[in-house]
C-alpha positions in Angstrom: -0.1 -0.1 -0.1 1.5 3.4 -0.7 1.0 5.6 0.9 3.2 9.0 -0.1 1.3 11.8 -0.5 0.5 13.6 -4.5 2.9 15.5 -6.6 2.5 19.0 -5.6 3.9 22.0 -6.9 4.6 23.0 -3.2 7.3 19.6 -3.4 8.9 21.8 -6.8 9.1 24.9 -4.3 10.7 22.6 -1.7 13.4 21.4 -4.2 14.2 25.0 -5.7 15.1 26.3 -2.4 17.9 22.9 -2.6 18.9 23.8 -5.9 19.2 27.8 -5.0 20.6 26.4 -1.7 23.5 25.3 -3.5 24.1 26.8 -6.4 25.0 29.9 -3.8 27.0 26.7 -1.6 29.2 26.7 -5.0 27.8 22.4 -5.8 27.9 21.4 -1.6 24.9 19.7 -1.3 22.7 21.3 1.1 21.1 18.3 2.0 22.3 14.5 2.5 19.5 12.3 2.8 20.7 12.2 6.4 19.8 15.5 6.6 17.4 15.3 5.1 15.4 12.9 6.9 16.8 14.5 10.4 14.9 17.7 8.9 11.8 16.1 8.1 12.1 15.0 11.9 12.8 18.2 13.2 15.9 16.9 14.5 18.3 19.1 12.3 18.1 22.9 11.4 19.9 24.1 8.3 20.2 27.4 9.0 23.6 26.9 9.7 24.6 25.4 6.2 23.8 29.0 5.0 26.1 30.7 7.3 28.6 32.1 4.6 25.3 33.1 1.8 23.9 36.2 1.6 20.8 36.7 4.5 18.2 37.9 1.7 18.7 35.1 0.3 19.3 32.3 2.8 16.2 33.9 3.8 14.7 33.2 0.3 15.5 29.3 0.6 14.7 28.9 4.2 11.4 29.9 3.4 11.1 27.6 0.2 12.1 25.0 2.5 9.3 25.2 5.4 8.1 21.5 6.6 4.6 22.4 5.7 4.7 22.2 2.6 1.0 24.5 2.6 3.8 27.6 4.2 5.8 27.7 0.8 4.2 30.3 -2.1 4.2 29.6 -5.3 6.6 30.5 -7.5 5.1 33.1 -9.1 4.8 34.5 -5.2 8.5 33.9 -4.5 9.4 36.2 -8.4 7.0 38.9 -7.3 8.3 39.2 -3.2 12.3 38.5 -4.5 12.8 39.7 -7.9 16.2 41.4 -7.1 17.7 38.4 -5.2 16.9 36.3 -7.6 16.8 37.6 -11.0 18.9 40.6 -12.0 17.0 43.2 -14.3 19.7 42.0 -17.0 17.9 38.8 -16.6 14.5 39.6 -17.9 16.0 43.1 -19.9 18.5 41.2 -21.8 19.8 37.5 -21.1 16.1 36.1 -21.3 15.1 37.9 -24.2 18.6 36.7 -25.9 18.5 33.4 -25.0 14.8 32.8 -25.7 15.7 33.8 -29.5 18.3 31.5 -29.7 15.5 28.4 -29.7 14.9 27.9 -33.1 18.6 27.9 -34.4 20.5 25.1 -34.6 23.0 23.9 -31.8 26.4 25.4 -33.7 24.6 29.0 -34.8 23.6 29.0 -31.1 27.2 28.9 -30.1 28.3 31.1 -33.0 25.4 33.9 -31.8 26.6 33.8 -27.8 30.3 34.0 -29.0 29.8 37.3 -31.6 27.3 38.8 -28.5 29.6 37.6 -25.6 31.1 40.9 -24.7 27.7 42.6 -24.6 26.2 40.0 -22.6 28.9 40.4 -20.5 28.7 44.0 -20.5 24.9 44.1 -19.2 26.1 41.5 -16.8 28.5 43.7 -15.5 26.9 47.2 -15.5 24.1 45.5 -13.8 20.8 47.2 -16.0 18.7 45.8 -19.2 19.5 48.1 -21.9 22.5 50.8 -22.6 21.7 54.3 -20.8 18.8 53.9 -18.9 20.2 54.3 -15.9 19.7 50.5 -14.4 16.1 49.8 -14.8 16.4 48.6 -18.6 13.3 47.3 -20.8 11.5 49.6 -22.3 7.9 49.4 -20.7 6.0 48.1 -24.1 6.2 44.4 -23.6 9.0 43.8 -26.3 12.9 43.7 -26.1 14.5 46.3 -24.1 17.5 48.2 -26.9 20.4 46.4 -26.0 18.1 42.9 -26.6 17.1 43.7 -29.9 20.4 44.4 -30.7 22.3 41.2 -29.5 19.2 39.2 -30.5 20.6 36.8 -33.9 18.2 36.8 -36.7 18.1 33.5 -38.8 20.6 35.0 -41.0 22.9 34.4 -38.5 22.6 30.5 -38.4 21.0 28.1 -39.7 17.2 27.4 -38.5 16.8 24.4 -36.8 15.8 20.8 -39.7 11.9 21.1 -39.6 11.8 17.0 -39.5 13.1 17.6 -35.5 10.2 19.3 -33.6 11.4 22.8 -31.6 10.3 23.8 -28.1 7.1 25.7 -28.8 8.3 29.1 -28.7 7.4 30.8 -25.2 6.8 33.7 -27.6 2.9 32.8 -28.1 2.5 32.5 -24.5 4.1 36.1 -23.7 4.9 39.0 -26.0 7.7 39.8 -23.9 9.5 36.7 -25.8 10.3 36.6 -28.8 11.6 34.6 -31.2 14.7 35.0 -33.3 12.8 36.0 -36.4 10.6 38.5 -34.3 13.8 40.0 -33.2 15.4 40.3 -36.2 12.3 41.9 -37.2 12.6 45.1 -34.8 
């Protein structure tokens, strides 16, 4: 007889908290099996493992790994409550649109586009802003690509598109007007 609880989204939140912790711990395991089971039994407090992690990030991680699944928030709630800690503005203003525009390209074309635009991408990350000269906020506010991401997005001519005999990942452009495809970025 299986008494396991059915899978729920709040279980993914717990897992994401563990992944974020391991990123901040330079890949060291946040929980091993014995610690995880001890945590579940309230015999282990992982707070000490996060001692070197920025306080805001440690708070986020601890909130995501609460023992009671009902106390964990939805992913959307975390994204709106801790946006700077999770995703600095250059993620949404430059990196996401750029890498999303690579989805319809073959792997070699993706690598070529990243290599071609690496210096611009690194500058956007280093500056901490989404678009050049905007004082740090980034984005165009109109639901499209920022000026920096439009400049960087590869055109379909920068590499061969995927072979039509292979399925392509469904473009998020149809679900979100802020995530254009490589072709749409080239037309901007």
